[in-house]
N, C-alpha and C positions, 0 to 999 in steps of 0.2 A: 738851518739850511745845510744839507749835505753832510751832517755829522752823525746821522743815524743809519744803521745798516741792519738788514734782516726783516723777517716777517713775524713768525711766531716766536723765535728766539732773537730778540732785537737788542741791539746795543747802541748807546749814544756816548761818544767820547767827548771830553771837555779839557780845557786848559791850554796854556801856552808854555813854550820852552823855558822862559825866564820869569814866569809868573809864580804865584804861590804854590801851584802844584798842577798835576794832570791826573786824569782818571776816567772812569767809565760808569755808566748806569746800565744794568742788564735787566731787561724786562722779558718775562715769558719763561724764566727758568722753572722747571717743575719743582714742586715741594719735596721735602724730605731727602734731598740729595746731600750726603755727607760731604762737606767741603771745609777746608781750613786755610788760614792765611799762609801756612807753610807750603801747601800744594801750589797756591798761586805764586808765592815767592820763588819757588823753584824755576818757574818759567820766566819770571821777571829778571832773575839773576842771569839767565842765558842772554837776555836782551840788553842788560844795563851797560852803560859806558864804563870805561876804565878797567875792564875785566882782563885785558892782556896787552902786550906790547904792540899789537897791530890794530888796536881800536883807539878811539878818542881818549885822551887822558883825563877828561872830565870825571871827577870822583863823585858818583852818586850811588848811595846804597839802594835807592829805589824801593824802600820798605813800604809795603802795602798796608793800608788800613781798611778793613771792611766796616763801613759805616751803617749799613742797613741790609735787610733781606736775609740775614743768617742769625739763627738763635740756637744756642747750645750745640753748635757744630753742624746744624742742618739748615738747608734753605727753606724759607717760609712760603715760597711761591709768590712773594711780593718783590718789588724792584730791589735789586742788589746794587749798592753803591760802593765803589772801591776808589780810594784816593791814594796817590803817591805824591809826597811833597818834594818840591825842588829845594835842594840844599846847597849846591855848588855852582850857582849861576855867576858868571863874570860878565855882566852886561857891558862893561867898559871896553871889552874886546871888539864890540860891534859899533862903536861910536862912528867910525868912518863909513860904515854901511848904512847909517841913518840917511845919508844923502846919495851914496853911490850904490848902484845896482850890481849885484853879483851876477856874472854871466851864467846863463842856464839855470839860475835859481828862480824862486817864486817872487822875489822882491818886486820886479817891475809889474808882473801880472796882478799881484795883490793890490798894488797902488792903482792900476788901471781899473780894477773891479770896484774897490771899496773907497778909493780916494785917500786912504791912510792904511798903515800897517804897523804891527808890532815888530820893529826892526831888531829887537834884542833877541839874538839867537834864532831869528826866523819866525818866532811866535808860533802860530798854528801850523805853519808849513814845516816846522821842525819834526824830525823823526821821533822826538819825545812824545808826540801825540800817540805813537803806536803802543805806549805803555798800556793804555786802556784796552787796546785790541788784544794784547798778549795776556792780560789779566782775565779778560772774558774768555779767551781761547782756552785757558787752563780749565775753566768750568765746562766748556763745550767738549773738550777732550774727555773729561771724566764721564759725562753723560754718554758719549759715544762708546767708551770702554765698557761701562756698566750695562748698557742696553744691548749692544751688539758686538762687543769685543773688537771694535774698530781701532786700528793703529794708524796714526798719522806721523810720518817721519820725513822731515826735510833735511837737506844737507847741501853743501857747496859742490856743485858739479864742475864748474869752470871758474877760473880766475884769468881774465884776459885770454891768452891762447893756451893756457895749461888746463887740460881736460882730464878728469878722473874717469875710471871705469868702475861702476858700482852695480852690485847684484841687488836689484830692487826686491827680490823675493826674500832675501836674508839679512839685509842691512839692519842694524839695531841702533837705538838711541845711544847706547854705550859707545859704539864705534864712532858715531857722529861727535860725541862729546870727548873723544879721546885726544883731541888736539885743538889748539886755539883757533884754527881756521874753519873748523867743523866740516872737514872733508874726510870721509871714512877711508879713503885711499892714502895710507900713511906716506908713501914715497912721494906722491904728487903733492900732498899736504905740505911737506917740508919745503918743496920748491915754491909753492904758493906763498908761504910765510916769508921766505927770502925776498920774493918779488914785491910783496906788500911793504915790507920794511924798507927796501931800497926806494920804492916809489914815494913813501912818506918822507924819507930823508931828502928827496929831491923837491919836496914841496908840491907834489903832484898827487893824482889819484887814479885808480883803475876800477873797472867793473867786472861783471861776470854773470854766471847763471846759477840759480838755486833750483834743484830738482826736488820734487816731493812725491812720495809714494804713500797711498792709503790702502791698507790691507784689511781683509774681512769686511768689505763693504756690502751691506744688504742690497739685494736686487730691488729695483723699483724706485730709487730716490731720484727726484727730478720731475719737472712738470713740462708738458708740451709747450712748444712755441717760444714764448718770451722768457720763461723761467727754466729753460733747459739747464741741467746741472752744470755743464761746462760753461755756459754763459754766465751763470752766477759765480762760478769759480774764477772766471776771467775778470769779471768786475771786481771781485774781492781782492785778488792779488795785484791787479793793476791800479788799485787805489792806494797801494803802499808807496811811500816816498821813493823816488829814483827808479821805479819800475818802468821798463820800456818795451817789454815784449812778453807774450804768453804763447805757450804751446801745450798741447795735450796729445798723448799717444805718439803717433808718428810725426805729428806736427807738420812743419813745412817740408820735411824730407819725404813725407807721403806723397807730395805732388810729383815726385820723380818716378813713382810706381804706376803700374796699370791697376785696374780694378781687380783683376785676377790675382795679382801679386799682393795687393793691399788688403783684400777681404780677410776677415778672421773667420775661418771655417768652424762650424759647430761640431761637438761630439758629446756623448753621454759618459760621465765619469763613473767610477765604481760605486758612488752613492746615488746614482740615478739623476744627478744634476746636469743641466745643460751648461756646458763650458765652451770656451773657444780655444782652438789650438794655439793661435797667436794672440797678441794683444795690441795690435796697431791702433785700435780704437781708444786705447787708454782707459778702459773700464767703463766707457759711456757710449751708448748707441741710441740715436734718436733723442738725445737729451736726458736719457734715463740710465741709471747705473745697471750694469749687467752682471754684477757679482765678481768680476775680475778686478785686479788691482787698478786703482786710479793712479795714473802717472802723469804728472804735469811739470812744466819748467817755466821759470820766470827769469827774464833778463833784467839786470840792474845796470844802469849807467855808472860811469865814474862819479864820485862825489863832486858836486858842483863847487863847493867852497874849497879853494886851494890857495897855497901861499905864493904860487908863481904870479908874477905881475901880468895882468891882462888889460886889454882895452875895454872900457865901459862908458856909461854916461851917468850923469847925476839926475836927480828928480827935476831939476830946472832945465834939463836938456843940453847940458854942456858935456862935451867929450872929455874923458879923463882916464886915469889909470888906477887899478886896484890890485893890491897884493893882500888878500884877505887874512885877517887875524882870527883868533878864536881856536877852539879845540874841536877838531873834526876827524872823522875816520878817513884814512887814505883809501879804504875799500869798505863798502857797506856790507859786503856779502856775509862775513861771519855773524854779524848781529841781525842780518835780515832773515836768517834761517828760522829763528823762533817766531818772527813776524809772519812768514809764509805759512808755517804749519798752524799758527793761530787762526789766520784768515780761512784756511782750508777747513779747519775744524768748525769754525763758526757757520760756514755754508752747509756742511754736512749735518751738523746738529739741527740747524733750522729746517733742512729738508727732511730729516728723520722725523721731526715732530709734525711737519706738514703731511708727510706720507701716512703717519699713524692716524692723524686727525681725519684725513680724507678716506683712507682705505682700511683703517683699523687692522692692519697686519704689519708685522715686522719681518 
């Protein structure tokens, strides 16, 4: 229930934060795609904990094991199963949280829904669940690159009130990975790092915005009405832990413009292609990609688990105080970047296969 995503390219994630491991089953991947554990591991390394001084100090290699669906370096067309074992769980850090609910976390709502929960590290509500998404996203990215030369690049746009200025036409993965906060604007990145470090020392947390650009998008991806491309993208990224807002193109700022100011006028380029002069639509019109860059933004709240003492209640309904223990990110944004581009890639890969299956064109 609720752990499967996609139509033709479908994933199901499994596992808990402090259980034996986490992973994903991918169904619908085309056969004969060359894929290796090393390619998947590259993306998992971008997501893993303990990678820098501004992330959780939990030490996990997050080494992936491909259990099925790949033979002699190529996909078989059968379900692909990928497992990552948990190695550095410290469940005793969560003893107090067995009875006390963390403010703004999923503890209370999981109890309300199921009548029990895995309180060790948050169980299924932990961001470790996203390992399966990122592993599957690595395969989706490769399909998109090989079939249509599609690039998916996410990066940190804002941390709290520090906002970067990024050229979506030219930003590269190398620029994103050039610093530990994953903001291609070096000067702002340094200030972001200082702010995250200070916030962590204070036992607190902060949030921000991840922006994602998709280039070389084929025209025609997306379905009318309920499966509009931006609707599926919104659901995908809003299913990520700590996500609180979604914008595409002009987003909420577009409400301040008139129709004349906001409309993207058409023209014919030197190759005879229909293009738009501006891109306030964010690459999608009527729920279908128009060939321009898809540009979207995802807002992430401050990490819920903090060391500062806060008022809360117990499972028995008694008011109490909690200063949470455990190892947590003072800011989720640097590690959320590969999560966002994975979910975007999964949606686009699914819609690419659906478009080909229905319309038989690319």
